[in-house]
C-alpha positions as a printed Julia matrix, in Angstrom:
749×3 Matrix{Float64}:
 198.17  25.03   16.58
 199.19  26.01   20.11
 201.83  23.31   20.55
 205.45  24.49   20.2
 206.77  23.24   16.82
 209.88  21.08   16.51
 213.08  22.4    14.99
 212.55  20.46   11.71
 209.05  21.92   11.44
 210.4   25.45   11.84
 213.08  24.87    9.21
 210.52  23.39    6.8
 208.24  26.43    7.22
 211.1   28.87    6.56
 212.16  26.93    3.46
 208.62  26.92    2.05
 207.82  30.52    3.01
 210.98  32.61    2.43
 209.02  35.89    2.67
 207.4   35.07    6.06
 210.4   34.46    8.28
 210.17  36.97   11.12
 209.56  35.67   14.62
 206.07  37.2    14.45
 205.3   35.41   11.16
 206.5   32.07   12.55
 204.49  32.5    15.76
 201.37  33.37   13.74
 201.84  30.35   11.46
 202.0   27.94   14.39
 199.4   29.72   16.55
 201.83  30.57   19.31
 200.7   33.25   21.75
 201.57  34.68   25.13
 204.31  33.05   27.22
 204.82  30.35   24.56
 206.64  32.98   22.49
 209.53  32.69   24.98
 209.95  29.0    24.07
 209.82  29.87   20.34
 212.49  32.53   20.85
 214.66  29.92   22.61
 214.25  27.45   19.72
 215.13  30.08   17.12
 218.2   31.08   19.13
 219.35  27.45   19.29
 218.87  27.01   15.54
 220.9   30.16   14.97
 223.74  28.96   17.23
 223.72  25.55   15.51
 224.16  27.27   12.15
 220.78  26.19   10.7
 219.45  29.72   10.64
 220.87  33.2    10.24
 219.24  36.21   11.82
 219.01  39.25    9.55
 217.47  42.2    11.32
 214.12  40.74   12.53
 213.84  37.79   10.14
 215.32  34.3    10.01
 216.37  32.36    6.94
 218.24  29.24    5.89
 221.87  30.36    5.28
 222.22  27.69    2.56
 219.46  29.3     0.48
 219.31  32.69   -1.19
 216.53  35.14   -0.28
 213.79  35.58   -2.93
 215.0   39.14   -3.61
 218.75  39.5    -3.61
 221.65  41.65   -4.77
 223.73  40.09   -7.58
 226.92  40.97   -9.42
 226.67  40.39  -13.17
 229.48  38.32  -14.71
 230.73  38.47  -18.3
 228.76  36.44  -20.88
 229.88  32.82  -21.29
 230.76  31.18  -24.62
 227.04  30.72  -25.42
 226.25  34.35  -24.65
 224.36  33.54  -21.41
 224.59  35.97  -18.52
 225.29  34.58  -15.08
 225.51  36.48  -11.81
 227.12  35.8    -8.45
 225.06  36.32   -5.28
 226.32  39.05   -2.99
 224.28  37.73   -0.04
 225.47  34.14    0.13
 226.18  33.01    3.68
 226.17  29.23    3.3
 229.02  26.87    4.07
 229.19  25.33    0.57
 230.09  26.86   -2.8
 228.11  29.8    -4.12
 225.01  28.78   -6.09
 224.99  29.48   -9.8
 222.46  32.12  -10.89
 221.28  32.47  -14.51
 220.1   35.96  -15.41
 217.04  36.04  -17.7
 216.87  39.57  -19.15
 213.62  40.83  -20.65
 213.53  42.71  -23.94
 212.78  45.93  -22.04
 215.66  45.54  -19.55
 218.65  47.88  -19.91
 221.93  46.42  -21.17
 223.98  44.85  -18.4
 227.71  44.14  -18.35
 230.3   42.44  -16.18
 230.63  44.15  -12.8
 227.12  45.66  -12.73
 225.24  45.36   -9.45
 221.54  44.53   -9.7
 218.62  43.84   -7.41
 216.86  40.75   -8.75
 213.98  38.39   -7.95
 215.19  34.79   -7.68
 213.45  31.51   -8.42
 215.02  28.24   -7.3
 215.23  25.6   -10.07
 215.87  21.87  -10.06
 217.51  19.59  -12.63
 219.57  22.35  -14.3
 223.29  23.15  -14.29
 222.37  26.39  -12.47
 220.54  26.67   -9.14
 218.54  29.9    -9.52
 217.05  32.03  -12.28
 216.93  35.79  -11.8
 214.78  38.63  -13.17
 216.02  42.21  -12.96
 214.21  44.56  -10.57
 216.63  47.46  -10.9
 220.28  48.18  -11.51
 222.19  49.43   -8.47
 225.68  50.32   -9.74
 229.17  49.03  -10.41
 231.27  46.61   -8.38
 232.4   48.07   -5.07
 236.12  48.39   -4.18
 237.56  45.25   -2.58
 240.36  44.49   -0.14
 242.1   41.42    1.25
 242.99  41.5     4.93
 243.02  39.91    8.36
 239.68  39.87   10.17
 239.7   40.92   13.84
 236.45  40.0    15.56
 234.81  42.55   17.84
 231.71  42.75   20.03
 229.65  44.11   17.12
 231.15  42.7    13.97
 234.85  43.45   13.65
 237.59  45.11   11.64
 239.79  44.17    8.69
 243.5   44.94    8.72
 244.5   45.25    5.0
 247.44  43.15    3.82
 248.44  45.88    1.37
 251.33  47.76    2.97
 250.18  50.94    1.2
 246.76  50.88    2.91
 246.39  53.71    5.39
 243.51  52.47    7.56
 241.39  49.52    8.64
 237.87  48.68    7.4
 234.89  48.3     9.72
 232.67  45.19    9.37
 229.2   45.59   10.94
 227.49  42.69   12.69
 225.73  40.53   10.13
 228.31  41.24    7.4
 231.08  38.98    8.71
 230.19  35.96    6.53
 230.96  33.76    9.56
 234.66  34.75    9.53
 236.74  33.81   12.56
 239.19  36.05   14.37
 242.57  36.12   12.64
 241.25  34.65    9.4
 242.3   35.9     5.98
 239.26  37.38    4.21
 238.22  39.22    1.07
 235.79  42.1     1.61
 234.11  44.85   -0.35
 233.09  48.36    0.54
 229.47  49.02    1.47
 228.01  52.48    1.04
 229.94  55.64    0.13
 233.43  56.1     1.54
 233.19  58.56    4.4
 235.69  61.39    4.67
 235.89  60.8     8.41
 235.9   57.5    10.24
 236.59  54.0     8.97
 235.1   52.76    5.69
 232.49  50.02    6.08
 232.77  46.64    4.4
 231.13  43.26    4.12
 233.13  40.04    3.9
 232.53  38.14    0.66
 235.05  35.29    0.96
 237.0   33.49    3.69
 240.5   32.51    2.55
 241.78  30.6     5.59
 244.86  30.88    7.79
 247.06  33.84    6.73
 250.12  32.29    8.39
 249.95  29.14    6.27
 253.01  29.14    3.96
 250.96  28.64    0.81
 248.62  31.52    1.69
 251.26  33.96    0.48
 250.49  33.64   -3.22
 246.78  33.21   -2.45
 246.79  36.71   -0.91
 248.21  38.22   -4.09
 245.83  36.26   -6.33
 242.77  37.58   -4.5
 244.19  41.04   -3.83
 244.78  41.64   -7.53
 241.69  39.82   -8.81
 243.49  37.11  -10.79
 241.01  34.37  -11.84
 242.32  31.08  -10.42
 239.41  28.65  -10.97
 238.31  27.45  -14.4
 234.55  27.31  -15.02
 233.21  23.74  -15.51
 232.41  24.36  -19.18
 236.04  25.38  -19.84
 237.37  22.24  -18.15
 234.87  20.1   -20.07
 235.92  21.66  -23.37
 239.62  21.07  -22.66
 239.07  17.49  -21.46
 237.24  16.65  -24.68
 240.23  17.62  -26.86
 242.1   14.97  -28.87
 245.7   15.19  -30.18
 246.11  16.67  -33.65
 247.15  14.39  -36.5
 249.38  14.84  -39.55
 246.58  15.86  -41.93
 247.24  19.33  -43.38
 250.64  19.54  -41.66
 254.27  19.27  -42.68
 256.02  16.28  -41.12
 258.84  17.63  -38.89
 259.23  14.5   -36.75
 262.73  13.78  -38.09
 264.06  17.21  -37.07
 265.99  17.14  -33.75
 263.79  19.85  -32.16
 264.74  19.78  -28.48
 263.21  21.8   -25.63
 265.51  23.68  -23.23
 263.79  25.06  -20.13
 264.4   25.67  -16.41
 264.75  22.45  -14.4
 261.41  23.13  -12.68
 259.52  24.09  -15.86
 255.85  23.19  -15.79
 255.34  23.32  -19.56
 257.41  23.14  -22.75
 255.98  25.36  -25.46
 259.07  25.99  -27.65
 261.68  23.76  -29.27
 264.82  24.56  -31.31
 267.37  22.97  -33.57
 270.09  24.23  -35.92
 271.82  22.81  -38.98
 274.71  24.1   -41.1
 273.48  25.73  -44.31
 274.75  23.61  -47.23
 274.03  26.32  -49.8
 277.44  27.43  -51.2
 276.06  30.94  -51.63
 275.73  31.17  -47.81
 279.15  29.99  -46.65
 279.33  29.69  -42.87
 275.56  30.15  -42.6
 273.03  28.29  -40.49
 269.46  27.0   -40.65
 267.71  27.73  -37.35
 264.33  26.13  -36.58
 262.0   27.36  -33.84
 258.83  25.3   -33.26
 255.99  26.51  -31.03
 253.02  24.51  -29.72
 249.97  24.96  -32.0
 247.59  26.25  -29.33
 245.28  27.83  -31.93
 244.27  24.33  -33.11
 242.71  23.65  -29.69
 241.62  27.15  -28.56
 239.32  28.41  -31.29
 237.59  31.8   -31.5
 234.25  32.05  -29.71
 234.7   28.98  -27.51
 234.6   28.87  -23.71
 238.35  28.17  -23.75
 238.96  31.27  -25.86
 236.79  33.47  -23.66
 238.56  32.32  -20.48
 242.04  32.66  -22.02
 241.3   36.21  -23.14
 239.88  37.1   -19.73
 243.06  35.89  -17.99
 245.34  37.4   -20.64
 248.38  35.44  -19.47
 249.61  32.91  -16.95
 250.83  34.15  -13.57
 253.87  32.52  -11.96
 254.45  32.32   -8.2
 257.12  30.44   -6.22
 254.62  27.8    -5.08
 252.09  27.68   -7.92
 251.13  28.74  -11.41
 247.8   30.29  -12.31
 247.7   29.15  -15.95
 245.95  30.81  -18.86
 244.76  27.41  -20.11
 243.61  24.26  -18.25
 246.23  21.61  -17.53
 244.84  19.26  -20.2
 246.24  21.77  -22.72
 249.07  23.63  -20.94
 250.56  20.53  -19.35
 249.64  17.94  -21.97
 248.38  18.49  -25.53
 250.16  21.85  -26.0
 253.34  20.86  -24.17
 256.12  19.57  -26.44
 256.92  16.49  -24.36
 259.84  14.25  -25.21
 259.05  11.45  -27.68
 255.4   12.46  -28.25
 254.0   13.77  -31.56
 252.78  17.33  -31.07
 251.11  19.89  -33.33
 253.22  23.0   -33.88
 253.7   26.14  -35.92
 257.38  26.38  -36.85
 259.63  28.9   -38.56
 262.65  27.9   -40.65
 265.17  30.78  -40.62
 268.35  31.14  -42.72
 271.23  33.01  -41.09
 274.42  34.2   -42.74
 277.83  33.95  -41.08
 277.23  37.34  -39.39
 274.04  36.07  -37.76
 271.72  38.17  -39.93
 268.42  36.59  -41.0
 268.44  36.43  -44.81
 265.21  34.45  -45.22
 262.5   32.55  -43.39
 259.3   30.56  -43.89
 256.52  29.42  -41.56
 254.96  25.94  -41.61
 252.15  24.23  -39.73
 253.66  20.93  -38.72
 253.8   17.85  -36.54
 257.0   17.41  -34.53
 258.39  14.93  -32.03
 261.03  16.21  -29.62
 263.87  13.73  -29.0
 264.75  15.31  -25.62
 263.54  17.71  -22.95
 266.63  19.3   -21.41
 267.29  22.04  -18.86
 269.62  25.02  -19.08
 272.19  23.83  -16.56
 272.72  20.37  -18.05
 272.94  21.8   -21.59
 275.61  24.27  -20.49
 277.57  21.56  -18.68
 277.41  19.36  -21.77
 278.88  22.13  -23.94
 281.53  22.8   -21.27
 282.66  19.16  -21.46
 280.59  17.58  -18.68
 277.68  15.83  -20.39
 275.38  13.54  -18.42
 273.61  10.41  -19.67
 270.74  12.46  -21.09
 272.76  15.12  -22.94
 275.7   12.98  -24.15
 273.91  11.59  -27.27
 273.05  15.14  -28.42
 276.3   17.04  -27.93
 277.8   16.66  -31.42
 274.75  16.6   -33.7
 272.32  18.88  -31.81
 273.93  21.07  -29.15
 277.12  22.11  -30.96
 275.23  23.22  -34.11
 272.9   25.24  -31.86
 275.81  26.96  -30.14
 277.43  27.63  -33.53
 274.24  29.38  -34.66
 274.19  31.28  -31.34
 277.78  32.48  -31.95
 276.54  34.0   -35.22
 273.48  35.5   -33.51
 275.78  37.19  -30.98
 277.51  39.01  -33.83
 274.19  40.31  -35.11
 273.17  41.3   -31.6
 276.42  43.24  -31.09
 275.75  45.12  -34.32
 272.12  45.81  -33.39
 273.0   46.97  -29.85
 269.83  46.13  -27.86
 269.74  47.48  -24.32
 272.13  45.37  -22.22
 271.05  45.68  -18.6
 272.69  43.56  -15.89
 269.81  42.82  -13.52
 270.17  39.48  -11.7
 266.92  37.61  -11.04
 265.95  36.51   -7.52
 264.83  32.94   -6.97
 262.78  31.99   -3.9
 263.26  28.29   -3.02
 260.5   26.57   -1.0
 260.37  23.22    0.77
 257.48  20.74    0.4
 255.47  22.56    3.07
 255.82  25.92    1.33
 258.38  27.4     3.74
 261.24  29.49    2.33
 264.52  27.59    2.51
 266.71  30.06    0.61
 266.71  33.19   -1.51
 269.42  33.48   -4.12
 270.14  35.04   -7.49
 269.54  32.72  -10.43
 272.51  31.53  -12.46
 272.53  32.71  -16.06
 274.21  30.6   -18.74
 274.85  30.92  -22.45
 272.08  28.32  -22.8
 269.62  30.96  -21.55
 270.92  33.54  -24.01
 270.82  31.04  -26.89
 267.1   30.41  -26.38
 266.39  34.13  -25.88
 268.08  35.1   -29.14
 266.31  32.32  -31.05
 262.94  33.43  -29.68
 263.59  37.11  -30.48
 264.42  36.22  -34.08
 261.28  34.05  -34.41
 259.15  36.91  -33.06
 260.71  39.29  -35.6
 260.0   36.81  -38.4
 256.32  36.58  -37.35
 255.92  40.37  -37.36
 257.66  40.73  -40.75
 255.52  37.99  -42.34
 252.22  39.42  -41.12
 253.19  42.95  -42.18
 254.12  41.67  -45.64
 250.83  39.77  -45.93
 248.85  42.78  -44.62
 247.28  40.72  -41.85
 246.03  42.2   -38.57
 248.21  41.38  -35.57
 249.3   42.56  -32.14
 252.72  44.2   -31.91
 254.88  44.26  -28.8
 255.65  47.95  -28.43
 258.37  49.57  -26.33
 258.68  53.33  -26.81
 261.8   55.36  -26.05
 262.21  57.06  -22.66
 260.45  60.42  -22.15
 262.67  63.54  -21.98
 262.11  64.17  -18.25
 263.28  60.66  -17.33
 266.32  61.0   -19.56
 267.23  64.27  -17.86
 267.0   62.56  -14.47
 269.22  59.74  -15.75
 271.8   62.3   -16.98
 271.85  63.92  -13.53
 272.45  60.53  -11.89
 275.21  59.72  -14.37
 276.92  63.08  -13.8
 276.78  62.6   -10.02
 278.59  59.28  -10.55
 281.25  60.96  -12.73
 279.82  59.55  -15.98
 278.19  61.12  -19.02
 275.2   60.35  -21.22
 275.2   61.8   -24.72
 272.92  64.81  -25.2
 271.6   66.74  -28.18
 271.09  63.76  -30.48
 268.48  61.07  -31.16
 268.78  58.61  -28.29
 269.74  55.08  -29.26
 270.27  51.99  -27.15
 273.98  52.13  -28.0
 274.25  55.42  -26.05
 272.73  53.77  -22.96
 274.97  50.71  -23.42
 278.02  53.01  -23.5
 276.93  54.42  -20.14
 276.4   50.91  -18.71
 279.8   49.77  -19.98
 281.5   52.8   -18.45
 279.94  51.97  -15.07
 280.75  48.25  -15.24
 283.09  47.12  -12.48
 282.68  50.34  -10.48
 280.76  50.97   -7.25
 278.19  52.84   -9.32
 277.39  49.9   -11.65
 274.26  48.77   -9.79
 273.01  52.35   -9.41
 273.42  53.05  -13.14
 271.68  49.81  -14.1
 268.76  50.62  -11.79
 268.56  54.19  -13.05
 268.54  53.14  -16.72
 265.78  50.63  -15.98
 263.7   53.3   -14.23
 264.06  55.65  -17.16
 262.4   53.11  -19.49
 258.73  53.17  -20.46
 256.7   50.01  -19.94
 256.22  47.73  -22.95
 252.66  47.06  -24.08
 250.57  45.46  -26.84
 249.12  47.4   -29.75
 247.62  46.7   -33.19
 249.77  49.63  -34.42
 253.53  49.3   -34.86
 255.55  51.82  -32.82
 258.73  49.67  -32.81
 260.64  48.18  -29.86
 263.22  50.58  -28.44
 264.79  48.22  -25.89
 265.46  45.46  -28.43
 266.38  48.01  -31.13
 263.89  46.48  -33.56
 261.56  48.17  -36.04
 258.82  45.51  -35.8
 258.3   42.96  -33.06
 255.46  40.67  -32.03
 255.03  37.86  -29.5
 254.75  34.48  -31.22
 256.68  32.05  -29.01
 254.46  31.45  -25.93
 250.78  30.94  -26.83
 250.34  28.59  -23.84
 250.87  31.49  -21.44
 250.16  34.69  -23.43
 246.96  35.52  -25.29
 248.87  37.95  -27.53
 250.82  35.03  -28.99
 247.6   33.12  -29.65
 246.33  36.09  -31.68
 249.59  36.11  -33.68
 249.25  32.34  -34.32
 245.7   32.85  -35.61
 246.96  35.67  -37.83
 249.62  33.36  -39.31
 246.96  30.68  -39.93
 244.76  33.22  -41.75
 247.67  34.68  -43.72
 248.77  31.24  -44.98
 245.28  29.77  -45.47
 246.01  26.84  -43.16
 242.45  26.33  -41.91
 239.3   27.85  -40.45
 240.81  28.39  -36.98
 242.54  31.66  -37.83
 241.52  35.2   -36.89
 237.76  35.66  -36.58
 235.94  38.85  -37.51
 235.38  39.49  -33.81
 239.13  39.06  -33.13
 239.88  41.74  -35.71
 237.1   44.12  -34.6
 238.19  44.14  -30.96
 241.97  44.06  -31.5
 242.38  47.48  -29.86
 240.37  46.41  -26.79
 242.22  43.09  -26.59
 245.59  44.9   -26.68
 244.56  47.24  -23.83
 243.09  44.38  -21.79
 246.05  42.0   -22.01
 248.51  44.85  -21.37
 246.6   45.44  -18.14
 246.47  41.73  -17.15
 250.23  41.53  -17.76
 250.84  44.46  -15.39
 248.45  42.88  -12.87
 250.43  39.63  -12.9
 253.77  41.43  -12.6
 252.58  43.34   -9.52
 251.07  40.2    -7.95
 254.25  38.2    -8.57
 256.4   41.0    -7.1
 254.14  41.32   -4.04
 254.32  37.56   -3.47
 258.11  37.59   -3.63
 258.17  40.5    -1.15
 255.99  38.52    1.27
 258.13  35.41    0.98
 261.26  37.5     1.58
 259.67  39.1     4.64
 258.78  35.63    5.97
 262.34  34.46    5.31
 263.84  37.47    7.12
 261.33  37.55   10.01
 263.59  35.26   12.05
 266.51  37.66   11.61
 264.94  40.81   13.02
 267.7   42.68   14.88
 270.44  41.52   12.49
 272.6   43.87   10.43
 272.72  43.73    6.62
 274.67  45.5     3.89
 272.85  47.11    1.0
 272.53  50.06   -1.31
 270.11  53.0    -1.29
 267.59  52.35   -4.09
 265.08  55.15   -3.51
 264.55  58.37   -1.54
 261.24  59.97   -0.56
 260.15  62.65    1.88
 259.05  59.96    4.36
 262.2   57.83    4.3
 264.88  55.92    2.4
 264.52  52.63    0.48
 267.36  50.12    0.65
 267.99  47.0    -1.45
 269.8   44.32    0.55
 272.82  42.62   -1.03
 272.11  39.15    0.32
 268.54  38.64   -0.88
 267.71  41.62   -3.08
 264.85  42.44   -0.7
 263.69  46.06   -0.53
 263.03  47.74    2.82
 262.19  51.19    4.16
 264.14  53.27    6.65
 261.54  55.7     8.05
 262.73  59.22    8.82
 262.61  58.48   12.54
 265.26  55.75   12.04
 267.74  58.01   10.24
 269.26  59.45   13.39
 268.65  62.36   15.77
 268.72  65.2    13.28
 266.36  66.83   10.86
 266.57  65.7     7.21
 265.5   68.07    4.46
 264.23  66.45    1.26
 265.25  68.05   -2.04
 262.84  66.84   -4.72
 264.9   68.18   -7.65
 268.12  66.41   -6.72
 266.36  63.47   -5.04
 268.49  63.75   -1.9
 268.2   64.21    1.86
 270.46  66.56    3.8
 271.16  66.44    7.56
 270.59  69.66    9.48
 273.52  69.1    11.89
 276.07  67.02   10.01
 275.41  68.39    6.52
 275.53  64.81    5.28
 273.77  64.19    1.96
 271.97  60.89    1.42
 271.63  59.99   -2.26
 270.87  57.07   -4.55
 273.4   54.27   -4.81
 275.23  54.89   -1.51
 276.45  51.81    0.37
 274.85  51.32    3.78
 274.66  48.97    6.75
 271.15  48.67    8.15
 269.53  46.86   11.07
 266.28  45.01   10.41
 263.67  46.24   12.91
 260.49  44.73   11.51
 259.46  42.05    8.96
 255.75  41.6     8.26
 255.1   38.48    6.1
 251.41  39.31    5.65
 252.11  42.67    3.99
 255.65  41.99    2.75
 256.92  45.11    4.5
 260.46  45.45    5.89
 261.43  48.29    8.25
 265.08  49.14    8.95
 267.34  51.42   10.93
 270.39  53.1     9.38
 273.67  52.1    11.07
 276.41  53.08    8.6
 276.55  55.04    5.36
 279.53  54.89    3.02
 281.63  53.28    5.78
 280.88  55.95    8.4
 278.77  55.37   11.48
 275.6   57.43   11.44
 275.58  60.63   13.52
 273.24  60.11   16.49
 272.91  63.7    17.66
 274.96  65.93   20.01
 277.02  64.38   22.82
 275.55  64.47   26.32
 276.09  67.88   27.95
 277.38  69.38   24.74
 275.86  72.36   22.98
 273.75  71.65   19.95
 275.44  72.8    16.76
 273.83  75.36   14.53
 272.27  73.89   11.43
 274.71  73.51    8.56
 274.02  75.82    5.67
 272.37  74.01    2.81
 274.75  73.12    0.03
 274.17  74.76   -3.31
 272.65  72.27   -5.71
 271.43  72.55   -9.24
 268.13  74.16   -8.26
 269.73  76.99   -6.26
 266.64  79.15   -5.78
 264.46  76.31   -4.56
 267.21  75.09   -2.23
 267.53  78.56   -0.67
 263.77  78.75   -0.2
 263.68  75.38    1.59
 266.63  76.44    3.74
 264.82  79.64    4.85
 261.7   77.66    5.7
 263.73  75.25    7.82
 265.47  78.01    9.77
């Protein structure tokens, strides 16, 4: 054939011959020689510009098909044990094709995150699009970043959205995935990270406009690798679920179990009610019921739902969205204790004496029907004498008995002395378009504390029951502060004119005494922050190491199985311990309890960081229109590169770089955690009141940069007056570490 082929003919040849796609192969197939090659080159160029073909080195291929030999990333096994892999060389416009991995008996074991080179075969009429056979294993998943793509003449660069990132990433031509200039992208490193020069990357996903208001949480979701799409088999499993009936359950539908949640709550997984104890042996006592959605009935071990819930570990909450642990059919419907609807639950009936101490409890698997779904604010107003139409019918018979039980619980709490930090919570309010309208500190009512105390007691009851029945479970562990952090806290307290007991076993009551001494003083916020920083992070463990912060010997999480996998494990343990059915703990659950504890502790930390980063970005967007304005705040951190300040108005954290601290040299003392001015002798330390000027707000990274204007009511020294002689450096003040201070002083001079 010497005639120039049509574009459809070229595309058909490439589709049928994926290994013969170079310009030379195409010319040979159609018998094109000599000057006619120029016309073929023009046709191929047009097909490339139209998006029908993609040029890779010297070959052409359909971007909506995978090459016959391709690099894949192995995913975790699904509920049936099948291995799927995601293509690393997908360049099409549509969703990634699904690739089923068919391992041979001689193939090495492969796990989630492994990179492999595989031979692909396209299949029709299946739920997957390709089947893959291993050629060789390449390695583990490469590091990934989320950033803004800046197109260049030969590829482009990625500016990371992480404010801690120190450099850009280089994207070679052919690895841009069709990204446009200024687009938000996800990329992964290619090749070893060079010691010199920019690291190279290939774009694996295009995430859209980074300036769109709702892109803020999307950045954090992708940056921290939080799964936000449910696989089809998980959705199908959830959609097939039917409501549980009364069979095998205790009928609790006559109990006034109400839900009390935030006004914008997306699910209702716990309900409470209280009754006076009529037993004359327990004068002034109470019966407190806590009912929790029976998630274990729907999410059974070994199912696709169970696998996905364990992988996620917990739900993640952002100002504009929730990334749930379970599909909405469960989290928003069957496992949500909606008003007036029968719902399966696991409930605990607890007896309290007049002092609020739990003197007995029992667990039941029941069916409840909540008479009302209320929010914290309206409940508090009802108790304060301002009921609305919804709360008025429940004030006497439901709310007042609950508050009477809470009054008793407060006595027990005062005797137990859990850590009592005063740390107000920020609330970012968005409009319908996702723009920040306000940032304020959330109100906190007795209604909040009532629910918290009821949930703590239910969690204690779950741990005690499972320990008594010798059933495996996951404990919520919070260990006491390490000695070095306690010593730092003592130094901070002494600098504020306060004391922290030394030479005895630390108890929460000692820390509460410090917090009470600081209450109402200028140092109150500093002491609260310092106590919080001295704490270790809580985690999950199959071994009981107690809960220091709550001052409890045994504690588990039982009250939120919709949003925490740990609670689902505890529910299964209760089912097994009571012999309620075959949906309790499986052998696999028990065997991998240690791994599950480590995994969900990590997913919890991941969500906390992602939620904090999202809030920082929203705050930066909110403040970006006020660059140049002055704000009051307090110094919350000191490092050798600058000073961190927490603003009073929004609680936002910003950095004052050293260059914005004035025209003098600042020496950093690591031991005392202070900066000292070389000319003024001024010492900058934690907790000092400041006035700062906002110089930069970057919504994409969440970074705020500031300039110091005033410190402790005094205008910052800006260097020597014009024409005046520069003062000699002030001698360094003697601090606790005298030798080190003298050494630093000599170095400076």
